TIBA-456187 format. One line per 4 residues: number of its first residue (from 0); their letters; for each residue x, y, z of N, C-alpha, C. Coordinates in steps of 0.001 Angstrom, whole numbers. Example, Ala and Ser with C-alpha at 12.3 -4.5 7.8 and 13.67 -1.06 7.14 Angstrom:
TIBA-456187
0 = AS = 13190/-5690/7800/12300/-4500/7800/13200/-3300/7800; 12850/-2250/7080/13670/-1060/7140/12900/30/7870 $
end
This chain:
TIBA-456187
0 = MTRR = 742/-1233/-10/-118/-427/39/962/1133/147; 965/1865/-1043/1639/3443/-916/1036/4459/-292; 1954/5006/391/1697/6016/1372/1250/7523/634; 271/8213/1021/-195/9383/1/943/10153/235 $
4 = WWRP = 1222/11535/-669/2392/12452/82/1795/13446/826; 384/13628/504/120/15099/1352/-1554/14380/1769; -1548/14672/3035/-2714/14500/3704/-3673/15455/4001; -4768/15492/3313/-5575/17049/3383/-6237/16865/4353 $
8 = TIRA = -6104/18216/5136/-6616/18691/6554/-7999/19331/6054; -8432/19212/7066/-9988/19937/6953/-10074/21169/6934; -8782/21869/7104/-8596/23044/6943/-8581/23453/5225; -7485/22708/5152/-7414/22478/3377/-8303/22486/2462 $
12 = RLTL = -9176/21123/3429/-10437/21215/2285/-11381/22000/2308; -11413/22887/3513/-12124/23997/3541/-11649/25217/2739; -10506/25438/2763/-10194/26542/1764/-10529/26406/681; -10228/24728/46/-10103/24493/-1579/-11910/24626/-1718 $
16 = LYGG = -13002/24383/-954/-13928/24439/-992/-14220/25760/-1590; -14125/26630/-316/-14292/28187/-460/-13671/28406/-1773; -12325/28441/-2039/-11744/29069/-3199/-12448/28638/-4580; -12717/27145/-4632/-13439/26837/-5772/-14997/27050/-5703 $
20 = AFFL = -15428/27692/-4823/-16825/27855/-4783/-16975/29378/-5434; -15877/30134/-5139/-15667/31818/-5447/-15652/31686/-6881; -14054/30980/-7254/-13911/31085/-8533/-14680/30592/-9285; -16045/29654/-9177/-16857/29117/-9812/-17647/30076/-10154 $
24 = AGAV = -18628/30980/-9237/-19205/31996/-9058/-18449/33089/-10062; -17202/33418/-9762/-16709/34548/-10684/-16695/34101/-12107; -16531/32467/-12355/-16547/32689/-13792/-17721/32692/-14246; -19084/32363/-13715/-20165/32304/-14491/-20422/33634/-14512 $
28 = LVTL = -20103/34572/-13198/-20418/36038/-13147/-19819/36752/-14735; -18081/36204/-15146/-17720/36891/-16260/-18607/36305/-17043; -18957/35067/-17330/-19376/34778/-18750/-20721/35579/-18806; -21828/35606/-17700/-22733/36195/-18679/-22829/37727/-18517 $
32 = MYLY = -21566/38424/-17827/-21327/39991/-18366/-21109/40294/-19724; -20255/38792/-20230/-19332/38894/-21411/-20848/38297/-22447; -21561/37822/-21991/-22664/37368/-22799/-23647/38543/-23202; -23950/39437/-22100/-24777/40546/-21629/-23933/41620/-22540 $
36 = LTQV = -23173/42168/-22687/-22126/43076/-23141/-22516/42820/-24438; -22142/41578/-24822/-21905/41428/-26482/-23413/41559/-27326; -24422/41085/-26224/-25730/41210/-27125/-26060/42868/-26596; -25913/43620/-25806/-26019/45159/-25608/-25328/46250/-27150 $
40 = VSHE = -24021/45636/-27202/-23265/46259/-28043/-23827/45904/-29524; -24001/44986/-29874/-24622/44427/-30962/-26369/44774/-31022; -26844/45110/-30355/-28086/45701/-30687/-27866/47227/-30789; -26862/47918/-30262/-27079/49068/-30118/-26223/49464/-31651 $
44 = FAGT = -25630/48291/-32286/-25270/48807/-34044/-25815/48241/-34300; -26982/47527/-34240/-28156/47135/-34973/-29164/48175/-35467; -29071/49583/-34963/-30235/50399/-34783/-29491/51642/-35791; -28203/51636/-36087/-27546/52510/-36980/-27768/52377/-38169 $
48 = GSGA = -27470/53374/-39343/-28205/53339/-40596/-27725/52405/-41421; -28172/52452/-43201/-27612/51540/-43859/-27152/52110/-45137; -26684/50977/-45978/-26030/51739/-47275/-24586/51239/-47137; -23548/51546/-48394/-22000/51792/-48334/-21530/51976/-46903 $
52 = DHRA = -21911/53211/-46822/-21308/53993/-45431/-21494/52956/-44217; -22692/52517/-44218/-22867/51912/-42924/-22012/50400/-42964; -21762/49760/-44183/-21136/48480/-44140/-19774/48937/-43956; -18987/50390/-44398/-17819/50582/-43636/-18024/50581/-42345 $
56 = VAGE = -18766/51376/-41602/-18476/51618/-40331/-18773/50225/-39765; -19641/49375/-40271/-20098/48498/-39589/-18457/47211/-39215; -17869/47653/-40580/-16695/46621/-40256/-15768/47035/-38771; -15772/48503/-38909/-14674/49484/-37896/-15409/48948/-36776 $
60 = FERA = -16670/48889/-36237/-17514/48616/-35007/-17272/47259/-34505; -17610/46465/-35620/-17072/44782/-35080/-15599/44561/-34340; -14687/45082/-35283/-13310/45389/-35030/-13359/45927/-33181; -13622/47169/-33421/-13690/47685/-32201/-14396/46990/-31095 $
64 = RDET = -15564/46635/-31519/-15954/45637/-30633/-15196/44435/-29845; -15347/43773/-30939/-14284/42609/-30642/-13161/42615/-29766; -12176/43636/-30049/-11585/44114/-28973/-11933/44634/-27850; -12661/45433/-27803/-13405/45865/-26309/-13783/44679/-25736 $
68 = LRTM = -14299/43828/-26364/-14940/42468/-25498/-13660/41423/-25217; -12881/41564/-26022/-11468/40682/-25590/-10469/41458/-24389; -10627/42767/-24672/-9982/43544/-23417/-10820/43505/-22101; -11832/43483/-22188/-12630/43187/-20848/-12701/41709/-20552 $
72 = LVAS = -12856/40648/-21428/-12598/39519/-20880/-11055/39366/-20205; -10304/39448/-20766/-8745/39169/-20360/-9003/40231/-18879; -9287/41195/-19105/-9084/42284/-17446/-9956/41465/-16337; -11364/40639/-17096/-12129/40091/-15689/-11566/38977/-15545 $
76 = LVLL = -10773/38420/-16385/-10252/37086/-15868/-8992/36993/-15087; -8367/38362/-15304/-7179/38739/-14418/-7464/38914/-12990; -8495/39621/-13413/-8968/40380/-11765/-9697/39164/-10848; -10186/38203/-11905/-11014/37133/-10844/-9580/36389/-10306 $
80 = GIVG = -8714/35879/-11003/-7851/35348/-10359/-7108/36123/-9253; -6874/37307/-9273/-6562/38122/-8310/-7430/37966/-6973; -8664/38241/-7127/-9812/38249/-6398/-9567/36990/-5286; -9530/35635/-6712/-9395/34675/-6275/-8784/34031/-4852 $
84 = VVAA = -7372/34343/-5393/-6009/34114/-4632/-6366/34814/-3402; -6896/36237/-3188/-6802/36809/-1762/-8108/35975/-1170; -9574/35797/-1985/-10172/34976/-1466/-10050/33334/-574; -8773/33008/-1416/-8387/31397/-665/-7666/31832/263 $
88 = GSGW = -6801/33128/164/-6282/33355/1534/-7144/33582/2703; -8077/34574/2303/-8947/34581/3374/-9917/33386/4040; -10112/32535/3075/-10457/31375/3441/-9863/30715/3827; -8361/30714/3805/-7620/29874/5050/-7348/30017/6214 $
92 = LLAG = -7356/31611/6503/-7347/32355/7807/-8815/31982/8455; -10123/32035/7858/-11318/32177/8665/-11664/30607/8826; -10927/29527/8097/-10954/28495/8334/-10312/27891/9789; -8701/28460/9638/-8266/28186/10960/-9028/28452/11887 $
96 = RALQ = -9410/30078/11998/-10253/30644/12836/-11551/29655/13534; -11889/29589/12591/-13041/28296/13023/-13008/27011/13509; -11650/26522/12754/-11170/25132/13386/-10702/25533/14983; -10432/26681/15379/-9580/26575/16693/-9831/25823/17749 $
100 = PLRE = -11290/25860/17981/-11611/25370/19025/-11764/24078/18798; -11733/23163/17802/-10999/21774/17489/-9808/21250/17676; -8704/22321/17365/-7431/22162/17754/-7612/22302/19188; -8074/23308/20077/-7989/22927/21775/-8678/21749/22077 $
104 = ITAT = -9807/21437/21445/-10294/20156/21753/-9345/18906/21941; -8623/18715/20246/-7703/17648/20020/-6722/17931/21252; -5989/19039/21647/-4729/18935/22193/-5016/18828/23755; -6588/19070/24561/-6560/18548/25461/-6837/17207/25366 $
108 = TRRV = -7693/16470/24870/-8213/14985/24891/-6565/14296/24512; -5428/14981/23909/-4270/14094/24018/-3566/14721/25496; -3708/15436/26006/-3088/15769/27043/-3737/14580/28268; -4872/14796/28354/-5784/13889/29030/-5397/12359/29131 $
112 = ADRS = -5352/12109/27770/-4681/10007/27310/-3805/10188/27485; -2088/10945/27825/-990/10897/28203/-676/10719/29375; -1876/11823/30477/-1440/12211/31864/-2866/11514/32505; -3507/12185/32715/-4531/12144/33526/-5713/12216/32807 $
116 = LHER = -6933/11733/33828/-8265/11794/33153/-9244/12984/34154; -8306/13776/34444/-8850/14502/35580/-9176/16402/35031; -8537/16093/34063/-8808/17836/32818/-9475/17594/32374; -10234/18631/31895/-11288/19058/31327/-11115/19796/30186 $
120 = IALA = -12118/19734/28838/-11806/20894/28021/-11942/22276/28301; -13700/22042/28877/-14558/23005/29409/-14137/24491/28203; -14645/23873/27099/-14630/25091/26295/-15620/26370/26365; -15148/27814/26111/-15750/28608/26141/-16059/28841/24970 $
124 = GPDD = -17453/29943/24588/-17934/30149/23432/-19083/29883/22940; -19915/30344/21592/-21222/30317/21336/-21646/28842/21855; -22933/28858/21715/-23598/27588/21810/-23694/26839/20929; -23207/26429/19941/-22778/25572/18618/-22532/24602/18935 $
128 = EIKD = -22452/23684/17445/-22062/22239/17204/-20977/22016/18091; -19881/22602/17700/-18213/22289/18487/-18549/22692/20240; -19197/23208/20408/-19193/23131/21881/-19868/22279/22487; -21295/21773/21220/-21744/20221/21819/-20971/19351/21849 $
132 = LADT = -19961/19288/20896/-18830/18122/20622/-18042/18387/22284; -17735/19372/22742/-16857/19614/23746/-17413/19088/24886; -18554/19634/24930/-19514/19087/26107/-19566/17597/26510; -20161/17081/25173/-19879/15294/25111/-18516/14854/25664 $
136 = LDAM = -17614/15105/25080/-16361/14862/25379/-15806/15173/27033; -16308/16229/27358/-16156/15918/29053/-16946/15203/29606; -18212/15100/29663/-18856/14075/30078/-18552/12736/29923; -18194/12538/28685/-17212/10922/28161/-16237/10935/29109 $
140 = LERL = -15422/12310/29715/-14143/12191/30337/-14610/11776/31775; -16027/12451/32202/-16026/12614/33595/-16775/11212/33799; -17219/10474/33574/-17502/8577/33351/-16015/7867/33355; -15529/8313/32290/-14233/6850/32592/-13400/7800/33911 $
144 = DRAF = -12955/8766/34210/-12571/9263/35522/-13177/8254/36205; -14620/8521/36636/-15271/8030/37716/-14946/6156/37620; -14875/5886/36294/-14624/4469/36039/-13417/4165/36347; -12368/4492/36115/-11163/4254/36354/-10868/4336/38045 $
148 = DSQR = -11110/5546/38687/-11074/5531/40301/-11893/4713/40841; -13073/4065/40119/-13748/2530/40686/-12909/1454/40655; -12136/1626/39734/-10895/408/39141/-9984/655/40285; -9253/1823/40241/-8298/1475/41469/-8849/1395/42582 $
152 = RFVA = -9699/1864/43167/-10351/1365/44956/-10596/-210/44244; -11297/-964/43647/-11360/-2094/43710/-10021/-2966/43585; -8938/-2660/43070/-7716/-3009/43328/-7105/-3012/44418; -7137/-1640/45106/-6799/-1532/46384/-7453/-2304/47607 $
156 = NASH = -8599/-2545/47191/-9948/-3302/48362/-9476/-4892/47941; -9546/-5444/46569/-9033/-6926/46254/-7698/-7135/46859; -6639/-6308/46741/-5391/-6604/46982/-5323/-6668/48654; -6307/-6339/49303/-6493/-6527/51020/-7320/-8127/51062 $
160 = ELRT = -8289/-7617/50674/-9361/-9095/50644/-8850/-10179/50214; -8102/-9948/49416/-7587/-11358/48740/-5991/-12029/49662; -5565/-10922/49594/-4059/-11159/50153/-4389/-11465/51807; -5226/-11349/52392/-5246/-11550/53839/-5599/-13242/54507 $
164 = PLTI = -6595/-13569/53813/-6602/-14654/54006/-5886/-15636/53579; -5074/-15758/52488/-4173/-16803/51849/-2674/-16160/52927; -2502/-14864/53544/-1258/-14662/54479/-1801/-15711/55990; -3267/-15613/55930/-3325/-16669/57728/-3403/-17810/57475 $
168 = NRTL = -3413/-18441/56160/-3392/-19863/55775/-1984/-20096/55487; -1354/-19440/55280/771/-19586/55091/1250/-19756/56709; 570/-18460/57449/1024/-18399/58920/716/-19613/59459; -632/-20321/59343/-1107/-21034/59812/-383/-22754/59555 $
172 = LEVA = -68/-22749/58522/496/-24042/57951/2387/-24297/58422; 2654/-22633/58233/4014/-22955/59073/3813/-23010/60119; 2752/-22772/61147/3051/-23134/62466/2829/-24704/62833; 1903/-25114/61675/1706/-26207/61812/3017/-27337/61529 $
176 = LQDP = 3890/-26884/60613/5091/-27693/60311/6070/-27141/61237; 6352/-26604/61895/7263/-26384/63023/6972/-27270/64429; 5594/-27682/64602/5307/-28717/65421/6266/-30194/65242; 7127/-30309/66521/8166/-31300/66367/6940/-32455/66664 $
180 = EASG = 6009/-32459/66953/5464/-33709/66770/4690/-34223/65744; 4721/-33420/64378/3829/-33535/63286/4643/-34762/62716; 3602/-35470/61803/3684/-36653/61503/4290/-36551/60075; 5317/-37228/59397/5630/-36872/58287/4620/-37122/57146 $
184 = SLRQ = 3652/-37330/56994/2722/-37060/56224/1809/-36009/56592; 1682/-35261/57594/1417/-33941/57500/2246/-32978/57226; 3711/-33410/57314/4630/-32122/56849/4621/-32256/55317; 4704/-33712/54759/4393/-33617/53215/3084/-32781/52657 $
188 = LGTT = 2074/-32919/53353/599/-31806/53109/962/-30694/53271; 1474/-30715/54387/2010/-29099/54763/2763/-28270/53957; 3513/-28904/53462/4763/-28448/52304/3979/-28076/51458; 2977/-29115/50552/2392/-29040/49107/1049/-28125/49449 $
192 = LLAV = 532/-27955/50694/-493/-26987/50697/233/-25230/50538; 1243/-25396/51584/2321/-24323/51377/2430/-23816/49677; 3233/-24561/49244/3442/-24500/47128/2000/-23797/46828; 1259/-24607/46867/-375/-24172/46397/-775/-22851/46731 $
196 = NERH = -683/-22499/48754/-772/-21276/48631/-304/-19961/47880; 1339/-20219/47898/2179/-19731/47273/1805/-19586/45953; 1253/-20479/45331/1184/-20320/43680/-316/-19410/43807; -1067/-19624/44606/-2236/-18568/44139/-1929/-17337/45248 $
200 = ERLI = -936/-17124/45938/-401/-15635/46088/354/-14451/45088; 1020/-15404/44391/1493/-14919/43001/503/-14830/41918; -215/-15637/41746/-1426/-15666/40971/-2490/-14516/40988; -2404/-13832/42817/-3411/-12785/42954/-2386/-11455/42614 $
204 = DGLL = -1231/-11714/42722/-99/-10671/42908/-94/-10143/41262; -213/-11208/40374/-54/-10984/39131/-1496/-10382/38448; -2269/-10812/39008/-4034/-9990/38287/-3631/-8782/38670; -3049/-8505/40361/-3611/-6815/40680/-2431/-6206/39943 $
208 = TLAS = -1412/-6739/39693/-541/-5376/38503/-1016/-5538/37319; -1483/-6567/36918/-1879/-6539/35665/-3157/-5659/35586; -4103/-5458/36666/-5251/-4971/36528/-4533/-3013/37018; -3556/-3296/37614/-3564/-1368/37701/-2185/-1136/36650 $
212 = SEQR = -1552/-2039/35932/-705/-1499/34834/-1376/-832/33931; -2719/-1270/33681/-3419/-1398/32104/-3663/-54/31434; -3163/1278/32394/-3345/2607/31818/-1817/3136/32552; -1556/4464/31555/-460/4914/31687/26/5242/33019 $
216 = VAQR = 1099/5223/33216/1400/5878/34852/1527/7086/34747; 930/7775/35705/628/8855/36212/1810/9923/36655; 2264/9070/37607/3052/9791/38848/4438/9151/37954; 5666/9557/37605/6586/9097/36931/7868/9757/37751 $
220 = VLVD = 9240/8495/38505/10280/9016/38699/11168/8466/37337; 12710/8933/38007/13924/8617/37214/14196/7201/37570; 14263/6256/36763/14392/4393/37400/15464/4593/36274; 16547/3971/36667/18076/2917/35874/17031/1685/35697 $
224 = VADV = 16790/1223/34582/16411/24/34135/17373/-914/34440; 18772/-368/34133/20347/-1423/34670/20202/-1775/36205; 19994/-889/36613/20203/-975/38530/19158/-1913/38703; 17862/-1634/38020/16401/-2537/38483/16900/-3978/38021 $
228 = ARHV = 17826/-4337/36819/18168/-5356/36515/18662/-5942/37293; 20132/-5400/37784/20976/-6073/38875/20122/-6250/39926; 19337/-6028/40508/18644/-6037/41942/17836/-7340/41553; 16757/-7393/40545/16234/-8784/39942/17264/-9929/39764 $
232 = IAGS = 18399/-10031/39384/19517/-10552/39149/19940/-11171/40246; 20070/-10297/41515/21148/-11194/42464/19820/-11591/43532; 18565/-11135/42965/17770/-12112/43931/17239/-13545/43043; 17512/-13422/42081/17152/-14745/41329/18451/-15664/41089 $
236 = QGAA = 19135/-15495/41803/20306/-16355/41840/20090/-17836/42135; 19372/-17705/43449/18979/-18972/44063/18191/-19775/43094; 17377/-19376/42503/16356/-20346/41895/17015/-20555/40244; 17822/-19619/40066/18655/-19945/38636/19960/-21080/38911 $
240 = HAAG = 20289/-21055/40285/21044/-22082/40846/20394/-23711/40785; 19543/-23529/41625/18399/-24696/41607/17994/-25202/40419; 17991/-24591/39413/17469/-24775/38073/18534/-25178/37036; 19893/-24854/37310/21130/-25447/36646/20966/-24526/35281 $
244 = VAIR = 20690/-23486/35978/20996/-22001/34641/21916/-20951/35172; 22804/-20180/34556/23624/-19477/34507/23093/-18229/34028; 23464/-17417/34433/22942/-15708/34498/24029/-15160/34231; 24053/-14484/32435/25401/-13454/32522/24280/-12304/31806 $
248 = STLR = 25209/-10828/32114/24322/-9612/31744/25884/-9095/31516; 25146/-7893/30774/25880/-7113/30121/25114/-5250/30136; 25091/-4796/31215/23846/-3965/31676/24654/-2534/31342; 24267/-1464/30553/24308/-76/30510/23328/644/30993 $
252 = RAPV = 23739/1440/31571/22762/2665/32408/21237/3037/31072; 20404/2612/31678/19106/3128/31199/18198/3871/31941; 18306/4766/31785/17378/5877/32283/15818/5686/31973; 14955/5794/32641/13769/6258/31897/12827/6457/33301 $
256 = EGDP = 11488/7369/32794/10817/7676/33854/9575/7004/33806; 9460/6246/35134/8217/5552/35410/8153/5057/36684; 7066/3956/36679/7037/3451/38325/8110/2395/38528; 8824/2806/39557/9956/1714/39810/9126/381/40389 $
260 = VLLE = 8173/211/40988/7613/-789/41373/7299/-1763/40325; 6568/-1334/39343/6166/-1631/38024/7077/-2763/37184; 7839/-1320/37036/9386/-1971/36164/9844/-3400/36556; 10027/-3241/38165/11094/-4132/38544/9957/-5093/38536 $
264 = RLVQ = 8600/-5301/38138/8079/-6452/38434/8248/-7120/36916; 8091/-6069/36113/8623/-6224/34519/9830/-6991/34288; 10877/-6867/34990/12393/-7289/34627/12187/-8682/35689; 11603/-8716/36821/11506/-9843/37333/10736/-10929/36913 $
268 = NLVE = 9711/-10422/35837/8754/-11668/35040/9703/-12232/33852; 10562/-11554/33008/10895/-11487/32240/12131/-12786/32558; 12999/-12271/33294/14147/-13566/34147/13626/-14484/34985; 12432/-14218/35575/11434/-15926/35877/11222/-16575/34895 $
272 = NAIR = 10647/-16027/33655/10034/-17041/32755/11684/-17583/32029; 12601/-16827/31802/13758/-16833/31269/14076/-18173/31908; 14251/-18345/33295/15033/-19687/34188/13987/-20637/34204; 12529/-20275/33945/11532/-21269/34509/11676/-22105/32969 $
276 = YNLP = 11233/-21509/31886/11602/-22505/30846/12896/-22443/30163; 13332/-23303/30299/14872/-23634/30185/15395/-24779/29931; 16780/-24755/29575/17277/-26221/29386/16955/-27117/30787; 16507/-28157/30940/17320/-29411/31723/18404/-29222/32561 $
280 = EYGW = 19686/-28867/31585/20730/-28778/32038/21653/-28023/31525; 22269/-27034/31913/23667/-26183/31450/22400/-25565/30615; 21737/-24619/30948/20608/-23388/30824/21486/-22411/30907; 20811/-21100/30383/21668/-20265/30389/20776/-18960/30146 $
284 = VIIT = 20883/-17814/30454/20097/-16549/30535/21126/-15302/29992; 20949/-14357/29022/21708/-13318/28851/20574/-12119/29118; 21379/-11309/29453/20336/-10154/30197/21293/-8775/30035; 20521/-8239/28875/21319/-6737/28412/20481/-5540/28303 $
288 = SDVV = 21243/-4352/28818/20253/-3226/28570/20882/-1815/27674; 20322/-1352/27103/21336/-118/26455/20255/889/25914; 20761/1903/25453/19955/2970/25165/20400/2903/23420; 19317/2695/22630/19197/3031/21336/18504/4041/20637 $
292 = DDHV = 19407/4908/20267/18432/6336/19543/17745/6631/20934; 16700/7015/20968/15843/7539/21836/14974/6712/23068; 15732/5582/22806/14732/4133/23484/15480/3571/24464; 15301/2965/25378/15880/2184/26456/15376/1154/26054 $
296 = VLSV = 16223/-42/25901/15970/-1528/25436/16674/-2714/26144; 15682/-3416/26881/16045/-4419/27547/16007/-5585/27059; 16779/-6831/27090/16791/-7467/26279/17120/-8770/27108; 16062/-9793/27186/16419/-11053/28112/16156/-12194/26859 $
300 = ENAG = 17213/-13020/26820/17645/-14372/25816/17924/-15418/26696; 17169/-16621/26438/17477/-17761/27282/17366/-18675/26567; 17930/-19848/26658/18066/-21130/25756/16826/-21827/26428; 16365/-22736/25544/14967/-23733/25491/14802/-24161/24504 $
304 = SLVP = 13817/-25084/24605/12958/-26105/23579/12461/-24784/22496; 12526/-25211/21261/12285/-24516/19871/10404/-23983/20186; 10617/-22936/19971/9044/-22221/19908/8546/-21567/18800; 7717/-22352/18297/7157/-21718/16594/6746/-20327/16499 $
308 = AYEI = 7086/-19781/15699/6761/-18628/15481/5195/-17911/15761; 4549/-18963/15421/3216/-18758/15363/2470/-18903/16594; 3306/-18921/18311/2695/-19425/18938/3237/-18166/19704; 4364/-17193/19279/4608/-15905/20024/3598/-15224/20667 $
312 = PVLF = 2254/-14600/19624/1264/-13775/19838/558/-14549/20800; 328/-15690/21137/-493/-16187/22158/-41/-16232/23417; 1839/-16267/23303/2532/-16025/24820/2169/-14691/25709; 1535/-13708/25180/1355/-12503/25324/-67/-12620/26061 $
316 = EPFR = -964/-13132/25680/-2128/-13329/26137/-2376/-13802/27680; -3447/-13273/28725/-3359/-13883/29669/-3858/-15372/29719; -3318/-16047/30706/-3297/-17431/31359/-3139/-18190/30240; -2052/-17728/29358/-1662/-18489/27990/-430/-19050/28356 $
320 = RQPS = 120/-20231/28167/1762/-20483/28464/1941/-21286/26951; 3450/-21512/27197/4237/-22322/25813/3931/-23976/26284; 3005/-24371/25441/2376/-25721/25370/3579/-26744/25245; 4376/-26231/24932/5528/-27412/24328/6555/-27449/25348 $
324 = TERL = 6700/-26693/26353/7787/-26759/27620/6873/-27159/28508; 8015/-27345/29985/7677/-27647/30917/8569/-27112/32614; 7756/-26412/33429/8501/-25511/34097/9790/-26039/35202; 10936/-25856/35322/11666/-26407/35967/11644/-25236/37255 $
328 = VDAT = 11764/-24477/37790/11865/-23790/38874/11394/-22577/38948; 10919/-22356/40251/9830/-21166/40880/10788/-20393/41243; 10184/-18987/41752/11229/-18113/42017/12041/-18688/43382; 10978/-19037/43905/11759/-19699/45637/12520/-20820/45417 $
332 = GVAT = 13132/-21405/44195/14010/-22638/44064/13135/-23890/44421; 11175/-23936/44866/10678/-25039/44831/9905/-25605/43867; 10271/-26677/43438/9603/-27220/42131/8162/-27154/42124; 7706/-27017/41260/5925/-26737/41347/5656/-27021/39759 $
336 = SRGA = 4388/-26779/39867/3484/-26749/38651/3782/-25495/37896; 3424/-25379/36576/3473/-24793/35611/2780/-23412/36105; 3503/-22310/35591/2481/-20930/36150/1309/-20770/35714; 1072/-19442/36250/-689/-19218/35812/-651/-18563/34338 $
340 = GLGL = 621/-18023/33555/321/-17694/32268/304/-16044/32099; 935/-15429/33069/332/-13817/33249/1839/-12838/33178; 2766/-14006/33006/4369/-13254/33053/4433/-12338/31868; 4078/-12628/30862/4512/-11495/29859/3448/-10989/29544 $
344 = SIVR = 1832/-11212/29587/1002/-10212/29755/929/-9085/30915; 1705/-9391/32164/2062/-8582/32260/3443/-7477/32070; 4110/-8183/31491/5125/-7561/30769/4602/-6519/29853; 3906/-6759/29449/3448/-6148/27781/2732/-5011/28640 $
348 = SVAQ = 1896/-5380/29703/881/-4033/29996/1980/-2953/30611; 2998/-3490/31400/3722/-2629/31569/4569/-1441/30713; 5347/-2570/29883/5504/-1603/28828/4738/-543/28242; 3463/-689/28038/2552/84/27433/2031/1000/27964 $
352 = AHDG = 1757/844/29291/1991/1820/30550/2997/2587/30485; 4206/2402/30114/5059/3420/30154/5611/3896/28954; 4498/3848/27795/4931/4318/26197/5739/3604/25553; 5879/2115/26094/6727/1248/25496/6356/-30/25040 $
356 = DVEA = 6919/-797/24213/6459/-2432/23505/7025/-3103/24009; 7197/-4351/23662/7757/-5645/23763/7492/-6571/22516; 8371/-6961/22555/8483/-8186/21268/9145/-9273/21584; 8901/-10471/21178/9914/-11487/21251/9566/-11956/20098 $
360 = TPRE = 10862/-13103/20102/11478/-13718/18718/11811/-15129/18962; 11595/-15574/18574/12199/-17887/18574/13702/-17222/18467; 14271/-18010/18834/15905/-18353/18519/15895/-19513/18007; 16722/-19761/17040/16730/-21038/15974/17341/-22297/16649 $
364 = DGGL = 18045/-21872/17918/18398/-22979/18864/17537/-23393/19843; 16441/-22849/19937/15489/-22543/20775/15487/-21787/22032; 14568/-21212/22587/14668/-20640/23267/13745/-19063/22794; 14253/-18095/23632/13515/-16905/23273/14294/-15710/23009 $
368 = TVRV = 13942/-14646/22615/14983/-13560/22998/13561/-12444/22898; 13368/-11993/23944/12010/-10839/24879/13344/-9445/24414; 12433/-8504/23949/13069/-6776/23744/11999/-5905/24457; 12171/-5477/24855/11678/-4410/25512/11963/-3264/25540 $
372 = QIPL = 11293/-1971/24758/11926/-832/24192/10640/352/25536; 11621/1462/25862/10803/2414/26585/11433/3657/26084; 10533/4453/25943/11401/5593/25474/12345/6571/26850; 13662/6838/26441/14595/7333/27017/13988/8840/27878 $
376 = AARG = 14428/8811/29129/14000/9513/30167/14697/10899/29488; 14037/11996/29635/14571/13346/28886/15785/14084/29806; 16163/13080/31647/16779/13714/32291/18121/12507/32408; 17804/11188/30697/18523/10392/31049/20249/11163/30618 $
380 = PALG = 20302/11678/29622/21923/11890/29371/22706/12778/30529; 22006/13022/31313/22756/13302/32804/23196/11935/33002; 22777/11239/33312/23273/9955/33912/24704/9679/33247; 24636/9793/31805/25586/8696/31150/25420/7607/31082 $
384 = VE = 26237/6858/30248/26187/5643/29867/27734/4976/30317; 27279/4088/30948/28772/2851/30967/29341/1968/29962 $
end
């Protein structure tokens, strides 16, 4: 599909419409005047005498008439062109003035979409169709603002209500396992229940993180993704050692503006997935961070089984996992069943909440390469790059 070299804006279309209508009306006016003058001059000459003298005078008159009409036509067309250009310029200015409220609506809507839903257009002016549009958008923003506030309150309440019983269950199980008189079967059951309880805790945390990252981050601070990656790698060494996976990293400073908690969860999910879905023996994970053009790029590459390219989009959907691989070890080093399938879904949501994107590419030898791109922080150059 070829890209058009010129995108006609409403202002340009209105100007062409005004100019075209003026030129058409002017052309019709010039034509009517030309025909009218032709008839008037011919009628006036028709009433003059007859004879040889009349024929001689008629020849001179016809030449004078044709020259006069030609001069009048040329002058009219020239004036029509000059006045048409002036009219087109005036139409451009008037169209811009008439569309100024629409530009204000567009600018405000973009600010609201990029920052928060608390701002309103509040367009002042006559009660016309444009003001009706602005008022309708304000009403829609008000409903969206209430909906997002309700969602945030639900996430906060659910975070407390869902975690509390799981925390109580974990505490009771830990106390029961510390009983020296507990039998071996009871200890085995308690250990299994603890693993199941921990899996439910991770599932709830993942769902809450996914819900909280479905919109752009409103309050942002300067975060170095490389520092976040170092912290996550240090905390994942135990799981990697238990799974027989070696972690290698090349981390250059990668400053972004965002939520440090969500960014840490993004890196943690990538590293956990890379460890979890790896080779049974001699597995490896390579983590790099760098600045490419005006974006921070975090790359997590791992070994593993072959992943078909058509399965890649499915992996980013909630509760979808690689059907051809088995989980080796979880974040705590305890072998369990496979995860809930929220890891890459959370990664994509967090990246999009920071105006970024994520892509996964299957490796020819097996495994995946996942690259996250987030816009470079405006204050990033001050941090330098190692």
